[in-house]
MARMIVO-721723 format. One record per residue (C-alpha): residue in one letter; x negated, z negated, y negated. Coordinates in Angstrom, 3 decimals, padded with zeros to 6 digits. Example, Ala and Ser with C-alpha at 12.3 -4.5 7.8 and 13.67 -1.06 7.14 Angstrom:
BEGIN
   aa       east         up      north
    A   -012.300   -007.800    004.500
    S   -013.670   -007.140    001.060
END
This chain:
BEGIN
   aa       east         up      north
    M    020.009   -049.405    014.344
    A    017.079   -051.322    013.316
    D    017.353   -049.655    009.881
    R    020.965   -050.468    009.558
    R    020.348   -054.111    010.462
    L    017.619   -054.356    007.894
    A    019.882   -052.704    005.356
    A    022.686   -055.233    006.342
    R    020.359   -058.086    005.735
    M    019.158   -056.774    002.304
    Q    020.942   -058.171   -000.839
    L    021.000   -056.844   -004.305
    V    018.807   -059.177   -006.585
    E    019.168   -059.060   -010.478
    I    015.813   -059.400   -011.945
    E    015.544   -060.646   -015.605
    D    013.413   -058.520   -017.962
    A    010.048   -060.357   -018.651
    S    010.237   -059.429   -022.357
    T    013.407   -061.438   -022.796
    T    012.904   -064.587   -024.783
    T    013.120   -067.640   -022.662
    T    015.329   -070.552   -023.946
    W    014.548   -074.238   -023.633
    S    015.540   -075.524   -020.183
    R    018.745   -077.338   -020.138
    H    019.681   -080.686   -018.427
    P    022.220   -080.244   -015.676
    D    024.834   -081.776   -018.008
    D    023.945   -079.218   -020.680
    E    022.270   -081.941   -022.936
    P    018.680   -081.498   -024.143
    P    016.210   -083.715   -022.360
    P    015.246   -086.942   -024.216
    G    012.587   -086.404   -026.923
    I    012.846   -082.676   -027.223
    P    014.354   -081.501   -030.483
    L    016.636   -078.629   -030.825
    G    015.874   -075.530   -032.690
    H    012.309   -074.396   -033.736
    P    009.065   -076.224   -032.743
    P    008.347   -079.266   -035.042
    V    005.390   -077.751   -036.964
    L    007.450   -074.810   -037.957
    R    010.256   -077.118   -039.234
    W    007.838   -078.884   -041.691
    W    006.209   -075.848   -043.344
    P    008.346   -075.841   -046.536
    V    007.442   -079.525   -047.317
    A    003.689   -078.562   -046.932
    V    004.199   -075.619   -049.312
    L    005.875   -077.872   -051.939
    V    003.008   -080.392   -051.640
    V    000.371   -077.680   -052.347
    L    002.308   -076.290   -055.207
    A    002.632   -079.724   -056.740
    L   -001.096   -080.329   -056.448
    L   -001.811   -076.888   -058.008
    A    000.566   -077.604   -060.831
    A   -000.997   -081.076   -061.428
    A   -004.549   -079.413   -061.447
    M   -003.407   -076.753   -063.781
    L   -001.845   -079.289   -066.205
    A   -004.979   -081.403   -066.114
    S   -007.068   -078.348   -066.898
    A   -004.732   -077.342   -069.749
    R   -004.964   -080.847   -071.230
    D   -008.823   -080.747   -071.035
    R   -008.887   -077.355   -072.684
    A   -006.487   -078.732   -075.419
    F   -008.767   -081.754   -075.784
    V   -011.921   -079.672   -076.214
    A   -010.220   -077.294   -078.664
    R   -009.022   -080.296   -080.744
    I   -012.412   -081.971   -080.980
    V   -014.275   -078.673   -081.733
    A   -011.909   -078.099   -084.639
    V   -012.879   -081.252   -086.336
    P   -015.877   -080.931   -088.709
    G   -018.527   -083.664   -087.940
    L   -017.717   -084.061   -084.182
    V   -019.763   -082.954   -081.241
    R   -018.211   -080.517   -078.733
    P   -017.285   -082.748   -075.675
    L   -020.325   -083.194   -073.385
    D   -019.998   -082.635   -069.599
    A   -023.198   -084.597   -068.771
    A   -026.194   -086.120   -070.599
    P   -027.551   -083.655   -073.125
    A   -030.960   -082.076   -072.731
    P   -033.160   -079.942   -075.088
    L   -032.083   -076.344   -074.952
    W   -034.433   -074.775   -077.493
    H   -036.234   -075.512   -080.699
    V   -037.638   -074.008   -083.887
    R   -041.088   -074.980   -084.962
    G   -042.135   -075.257   -088.648
    R   -040.730   -077.028   -091.746
    T   -037.118   -076.290   -092.389
    A   -035.964   -075.994   -095.991
    N   -034.127   -079.098   -096.826
    G   -033.328   -079.298   -093.075
    T   -030.952   -076.320   -093.546
    V   -029.069   -075.422   -090.364
    L   -025.574   -074.227   -090.289
    S   -023.040   -072.737   -087.906
    A   -021.735   -069.283   -088.639
    E   -019.495   -067.304   -086.272
    G   -020.591   -069.540   -083.334
    A   -024.248   -069.141   -083.917
    L   -026.739   -071.677   -085.264
    V   -028.413   -070.331   -088.366
    V   -031.764   -071.850   -089.342
    L   -033.754   -071.568   -092.540
    A   -037.454   -072.170   -091.998
    E   -040.677   -071.519   -093.506
    G   -042.912   -068.765   -092.066
    D   -046.440   -067.709   -092.982
    T   -045.357   -065.490   -095.891
    D   -041.609   -065.953   -096.197
    W   -038.688   -068.264   -095.827
    D   -036.881   -066.704   -092.953
    L   -033.283   -066.975   -092.070
    T   -032.570   -066.703   -088.273
    S   -029.432   -066.712   -086.258
    H   -029.796   -068.255   -082.775
    D   -027.527   -068.280   -079.700
    P   -026.596   -071.924   -079.596
    A   -027.004   -072.255   -075.771
    T   -030.192   -070.311   -075.123
    G   -031.866   -069.990   -078.710
    D   -032.140   -066.205   -078.267
    V   -032.533   -064.612   -081.648
    R   -029.629   -062.513   -082.919
    W   -031.119   -061.564   -086.210
    T   -033.735   -062.721   -088.574
    V   -034.235   -061.732   -092.306
    P   -036.701   -062.978   -095.004
    V   -034.892   -064.456   -097.974
    A   -037.821   -065.615   -100.271
    P   -041.592   -065.619   -100.407
    V   -043.282   -068.978   -099.828
    S   -044.822   -070.681   -102.923
    R   -047.773   -068.839   -104.335
    S   -050.713   -070.303   -106.349
    G   -049.968   -070.423   -110.131
    F   -046.078   -070.451   -109.632
    E   -043.629   -073.230   -109.328
    S   -042.547   -074.048   -105.795
    T   -039.916   -071.848   -104.428
    S   -036.719   -073.595   -103.649
    V   -034.327   -072.185   -100.968
    I   -031.172   -073.623   -099.612
    C   -028.069   -072.161   -097.802
    P   -025.196   -074.505   -098.639
    A   -023.208   -075.386   -095.481
    Q   -020.282   -077.334   -094.276
    A   -019.960   -079.350   -091.181
    A   -017.590   -076.812   -089.782
    D   -018.462   -073.211   -088.937
    V   -018.668   -071.245   -092.222
    G   -017.345   -068.008   -090.590
    S   -018.500   -064.484   -091.325
    L   -020.440   -065.198   -094.620
    V   -023.719   -067.046   -095.135
    L   -024.660   -067.819   -098.693
    C   -028.228   -068.575   -099.642
    L   -029.680   -069.640   -102.997
    V   -033.249   -068.901   -104.048
    R   -034.624   -070.504   -107.382
    Q   -036.850   -067.963   -108.873
    P   -040.175   -069.562   -109.577
    R   -041.703   -069.531   -113.008
    V   -045.418   -069.092   -113.848
    V   -046.979   -072.500   -114.458
    Y   -049.260   -071.491   -117.128
    S   -047.860   -068.817   -119.428
    D   -046.929   -068.060   -123.007
    E   -044.206   -069.939   -124.952
    A   -041.658   -067.027   -124.351
    S   -042.103   -067.485   -120.525
    I   -041.664   -071.218   -120.825
    Q   -038.601   -070.984   -122.920
    E   -037.000   -068.615   -120.409
    Q   -033.892   -069.993   -118.784
    P   -034.275   -070.863   -115.070
    H   -032.224   -068.743   -112.742
    L   -031.033   -068.686   -109.234
    A   -030.465   -065.673   -106.953
    V   -027.479   -065.784   -104.786
    L   -027.937   -063.882   -101.384
    P   -024.654   -063.281   -099.494
    L   -025.252   -062.262   -095.952
    S   -023.293   -061.138   -092.971
    A   -023.275   -063.735   -090.246
    R   -022.924   -060.849   -087.683
    D   -026.178   -059.029   -088.291
    G   -027.863   -060.620   -091.383
    T   -027.349   -057.612   -093.637
    R   -026.833   -058.142   -097.387
    V   -023.263   -057.873   -098.575
    G   -023.778   -058.326   -102.300
    G   -026.015   -060.359   -104.751
    W   -025.825   -061.854   -108.173
    Q   -027.685   -064.536   -110.365
    V   -026.871   -067.882   -111.990
    R   -028.676   -068.597   -115.244
    G   -029.011   -071.980   -117.009
    S   -029.709   -075.646   -116.170
    V   -027.960   -075.996   -112.845
    V   -026.751   -079.446   -112.036
    A   -025.301   -078.747   -108.615
    I   -024.059   -076.002   -106.356
    D   -021.759   -076.453   -103.406
    R   -019.746   -074.318   -101.213
    V   -015.969   -074.275   -100.621
    A   -014.590   -071.591   -098.213
    D   -016.513   -068.301   -099.260
    D   -016.958   -069.454   -102.828
    L   -019.566   -071.535   -104.803
    V   -018.759   -074.264   -107.194
    I   -021.488   -074.365   -109.795
    G   -022.168   -077.062   -112.472
    I   -024.382   -075.933   -115.471
    M   -025.364   -078.396   -118.226
    Q   -024.886   -077.156   -121.629
    P   -027.433   -077.955   -124.423
    D   -024.950   -080.243   -126.071
    G   -024.484   -082.371   -122.995
    H   -021.141   -080.780   -121.949
    L   -020.827   -079.690   -118.346
    Q   -019.570   -076.332   -117.375
    V   -018.168   -076.047   -113.858
    Q   -017.204   -072.694   -112.387
    R   -015.840   -071.572   -108.971
    R   -017.267   -068.060   -108.252
    S   -016.861   -065.522   -105.375
    G   -019.742   -065.923   -102.959
    R   -019.917   -062.160   -102.419
    S   -019.650   -060.860   -106.026
    G   -020.008   -063.714   -108.395
    A   -016.562   -063.072   -109.896
    V   -015.386   -066.271   -111.723
    V   -012.241   -067.674   -109.997
    W   -011.997   -070.484   -112.572
    S   -014.127   -071.995   -115.339
    Y   -013.897   -075.518   -116.947
    V   -016.055   -077.139   -119.654
    S   -015.881   -080.953   -120.063
    P   -014.201   -081.982   -123.308
    V   -016.755   -084.618   -123.900
    A   -020.495   -084.804   -123.289
    L   -021.357   -086.250   -119.826
    A   -025.119   -086.426   -119.932
    Q   -026.321   -087.832   -123.150
    L   -027.501   -091.228   -121.680
    L   -026.813   -090.650   -117.969
    S   -027.449   -087.778   -115.701
    A   -024.440   -085.672   -114.482
    T   -023.392   -084.717   -110.984
    V   -020.843   -082.375   -109.368
    R   -019.370   -082.987   -105.931
    V   -017.056   -080.742   -104.146
    M   -014.679   -082.850   -102.045
    P   -011.616   -080.712   -101.165
    P   -008.948   -080.809   -102.385
    I   -010.905   -081.946   -105.585
    V   -014.073   -081.470   -107.568
    V   -015.550   -084.663   -109.138
    L   -017.658   -084.404   -112.248
    D   -019.393   -087.616   -112.791
    G   -021.722   -088.877   -115.657
    E   -020.863   -091.058   -118.726
    S   -017.269   -090.427   -117.721
    T   -015.594   -089.109   -114.482
    I   -013.342   -086.093   -114.413
    V   -011.435   -084.820   -111.248
    L   -010.581   -081.270   -111.065
    D   -008.314   -079.263   -108.679
    V   -010.609   -077.293   -106.429
    D   -008.104   -074.338   -106.210
    D   -007.572   -073.722   -109.839
    G   -009.947   -075.922   -111.868
    H   -007.434   -077.782   -114.025
    A   -008.199   -081.490   -114.811
    L   -006.151   -083.975   -112.832
    V   -007.792   -087.211   -113.884
    T   -010.094   -088.134   -116.778
    G   -011.661   -091.542   -116.766
    A   -012.880   -093.446   -119.896
    R   -016.562   -093.474   -120.683
    F   -018.635   -096.056   -118.770
    T   -015.832   -097.362   -116.631
    G   -017.559   -096.527   -113.378
    L   -014.475   -094.616   -111.976
    Q   -014.930   -093.894   -108.208
    V   -013.047   -091.232   -106.257
    A   -012.377   -090.599   -102.682
    A   -010.791   -087.432   -101.149
    L   -008.237   -088.080   -098.362
    G   -006.910   -084.833   -096.890
    D   -003.979   -083.716   -099.162
    R   -004.397   -086.861   -101.395
    F   -007.157   -088.610   -103.284
    A   -007.752   -092.103   -104.562
    T   -009.434   -093.417   -107.716
    W   -010.813   -096.968   -108.364
    A   -012.537   -098.744   -111.149
    P   -014.026   -102.360   -111.457
    V   -011.587   -102.770   -114.382
    G   -008.053   -101.833   -113.819
    G   -008.169   -101.395   -110.025
    G   -007.166   -098.213   -108.229
    Q   -004.489   -095.664   -107.514
    M   -003.591   -093.470   -104.418
    R   -002.616   -090.181   -105.996
    D   -000.832   -087.059   -104.757
    V   -002.722   -083.762   -104.690
    D   -001.615   -082.973   -108.186
    G   -002.873   -086.322   -109.496
    T    000.418   -088.162   -109.630
    P   -000.091   -091.974   -109.024
    L    001.754   -093.083   -105.874
    Y    000.783   -096.804   -105.493
    A   -001.883   -099.260   -106.509
    L   -004.972   -099.861   -104.514
    S   -007.135   -103.090   -104.561
    S   -010.171   -101.148   -103.211
    L   -011.420   -097.541   -102.742
    P   -010.525   -096.087   -099.358
    A   -013.363   -095.099   -097.021
    Q   -014.540   -091.631   -096.807
    L   -015.160   -090.878   -093.110
    A   -017.605   -088.275   -091.851
    A   -015.080   -087.086   -089.334
    D   -011.377   -087.755   -088.671
    D   -009.472   -086.015   -085.802
    G   -006.025   -087.056   -087.316
    S   -005.227   -089.412   -084.367
    E   -003.978   -092.010   -086.811
    P   -002.306   -089.899   -089.507
    G   -000.335   -092.710   -090.892
    L   -003.376   -094.980   -091.724
    V   -005.950   -095.080   -094.592
    M   -009.149   -097.159   -093.915
    V   -010.443   -099.392   -096.705
    D   -013.870   -101.035   -096.877
    D   -013.995   -104.398   -098.743
    G   -017.566   -105.298   -098.144
    P   -017.282   -108.117   -095.657
    Q   -013.922   -106.851   -094.419
    L   -012.368   -103.646   -093.141
    G   -008.650   -102.940   -093.404
    A   -006.062   -100.226   -092.911
    L   -003.178   -099.298   -095.267
    D    000.001   -097.553   -094.476
    L   -000.563   -094.090   -096.033
    A    002.944   -093.714   -097.174
    T    003.518   -097.187   -098.892
    G    000.008   -098.682   -099.278
    T    001.166   -101.843   -097.235
    E   -001.781   -103.401   -095.289
    T   -001.389   -103.073   -091.586
    W   -004.444   -104.962   -090.387
    R   -007.752   -106.534   -091.679
    T   -010.853   -107.422   -089.827
    R   -013.985   -109.353   -090.852
    T   -017.000   -107.253   -090.349
    A   -020.102   -106.095   -092.287
    L   -020.292   -102.682   -090.599
    D   -018.996   -099.555   -092.448
    P   -016.447   -097.166   -091.149
    R   -017.996   -093.768   -090.140
    L   -015.601   -091.857   -087.714
    L   -012.036   -091.914   -086.594
    V   -011.397   -090.158   -083.214
    S   -009.120   -090.732   -080.324
    H   -007.506   -093.794   -082.096
    R   -010.902   -095.467   -082.370
    L   -012.873   -096.318   -085.556
    V   -016.557   -096.003   -085.142
    V   -018.543   -098.310   -087.485
    S   -022.172   -098.973   -088.202
    G   -024.601   -100.728   -090.530
    A   -028.206   -102.066   -090.532
    G   -029.196   -102.004   -086.867
    T   -025.675   -102.280   -085.321
    Y   -022.908   -099.847   -084.407
    G   -019.663   -100.290   -082.496
    V   -015.973   -099.451   -082.222
    L   -012.782   -100.924   -083.517
    D   -009.193   -100.114   -082.348
    A   -007.934   -098.141   -085.330
    S   -004.289   -099.135   -084.716
    D   -004.820   -102.896   -085.117
    G   -008.455   -103.567   -086.028
    R   -009.480   -105.288   -082.852
    K   -013.213   -105.244   -082.095
    L   -013.806   -103.401   -078.850
    W   -017.517   -103.483   -078.672
    S   -020.844   -103.397   -080.646
    V   -024.520   -103.027   -079.901
    D   -027.469   -104.332   -081.781
    T   -030.315   -101.890   -081.454
    G   -032.884   -104.326   -083.083
    D   -034.051   -101.886   -085.640
    A   -032.549   -099.990   -088.624
    L   -030.485   -097.017   -087.675
    A   -032.197   -093.827   -088.490
    W   -028.859   -091.951   -088.497
    P   -025.206   -092.763   -088.266
    P   -023.478   -092.528   -084.906
    L   -021.664   -089.369   -083.729
    S   -018.925   -088.880   -081.150
    D   -017.700   -086.162   -078.877
    G   -014.192   -087.757   -078.506
    T   -014.916   -089.781   -075.308
    L   -018.433   -091.170   -076.128
    V   -020.282   -092.645   -079.083
    L   -023.610   -090.960   -079.413
    G   -025.887   -093.481   -081.077
    T   -029.521   -094.461   -081.635
    G   -031.467   -096.559   -079.069
    S   -034.881   -097.165   -077.675
    S   -036.542   -097.122   -074.281
    P   -038.233   -100.301   -072.981
    D   -041.577   -099.154   -074.394
    G   -040.020   -098.662   -077.892
    K   -039.610   -094.868   -077.847
    P   -036.580   -093.292   -079.463
    E   -033.575   -092.405   -077.402
    L   -029.993   -091.031   -077.795
    W   -027.500   -093.333   -076.054
    G   -024.118   -092.095   -074.771
    R   -021.633   -095.048   -074.643
    G   -017.936   -095.074   -073.740
    L   -015.810   -094.857   -076.934
    S   -013.529   -097.605   -075.748
    D   -015.598   -099.867   -073.590
    G   -019.201   -099.430   -074.873
    V   -020.562   -098.869   -071.454
    R   -023.903   -096.874   -071.626
    Y   -023.534   -093.864   -069.377
    W   -026.886   -092.239   -070.199
    A   -030.000   -092.455   -072.379
    V   -031.872   -089.286   -073.409
    P   -035.415   -089.242   -074.825
    L   -035.755   -088.071   -078.289
    P   -038.941   -086.650   -079.979
    E   -041.019   -089.118   -082.122
    H   -040.324   -089.280   -085.782
    V   -036.763   -088.017   -085.309
    R   -035.089   -088.093   -088.756
    H   -031.653   -086.738   -088.154
    V   -029.162   -086.186   -085.287
    D   -026.225   -084.157   -086.565
    A   -023.114   -082.272   -085.430
    V   -023.265   -078.815   -086.805
    G   -020.280   -076.713   -085.943
    G   -019.765   -078.963   -082.845
    H   -023.415   -078.380   -081.638
    L   -025.887   -081.350   -081.241
    V   -028.899   -080.758   -083.514
    V   -031.966   -082.999   -083.620
    R   -034.474   -082.773   -086.577
    T   -037.999   -084.024   -087.105
    P   -040.289   -083.230   -090.090
    N   -041.693   -080.111   -088.328
    D   -039.132   -079.293   -085.566
    L   -035.399   -078.491   -085.110
    I   -034.102   -078.884   -081.529
    A   -030.771   -077.948   -080.148
    Y   -029.295   -080.237   -077.368
    G   -026.505   -079.446   -075.061
END
């Protein structure tokens, strides 16, 4: 009986499975309590927005990085500019000993230095960051007693010369010898070397009275004075010596005045008692000036300009065709990044101006005694005497200038955001100053060695030279 009563009192109870997901509790009227949202918890509802924000930040960072890389690539590609610096430069490595004519060039990314050793002039390729030697080769013996001085040079460009290094060695003659030896024509040995490992890749000689030799691409342009005063100019392959083109001046250029040859792509300028302009590609004459007129020439990318005290000047197309008259000769800049492609800078002594390249119309004029040096990032870097500064290249406004108090030992350089100029410490020691290109603010000052002679941009690398040392900075 007891069991039946207990059984009668027992009720079936439905137990909910614990694994079943519980729902938000409901108000008796089936409405959610105030302040409690429907659906998922708040954090989960906002995760797509957070993802979008992160993606936007990553995209902005990638865009900025791409712009930085593009800026660096643009500056590095301009001969005469320094690779953009991340911080104040410091000495990386140096080469002791006298360098031949200060010869240093960039070849396949390395810095190649020609320096005098104990017995030879040695050409050495260095890693630009560490100074580690990649290869070294002797190119000529040093001067010996009883012989003329050995002259060695490796013509270079401000840009990297690529896979071929060309060196010239003037073969010394005996100082005291018989008449036959004295009458022997001087000659130069041309040594083509691989920039990769320094191996010889050819060799040839130049005989005659050489006026000038300069490099263009992988060729040499050579000027040789003839006995009658006429000037022969040839473009020859750097590897083999094969003649690409040859030109002989129709008149004597050096009866009363000495003659010179300058390679200024896209032209070659022969100067002496008259001035002749040749096409650097095929050697044909583009302009021939009258004798003793003092014709001056400036190369401007795919154009060139001529100017003389009598008759004025002309802007000319690459084939020599006159385009418009000029009242003065355009300035030749050490570096131009093309940021103002429609302008030509002119230097009129106490004034600087800019002309429209297409028409020759003057766009601005500024009174200054400083000379134009570089055009980079829409800024014109100028210098003269003991002062350097910057003008806005678009309108000629003076942005800033600094008077160093002493004659400039070398013209200012730029890395696209800074002007790298000469300066001095409070105790008068030489320094390299980095000033903002647009505002002139001095961001750093780096000590330089005593007796510094040159600070140059070589293939984008910063190189400092003294009489007895060559120092790479970075």
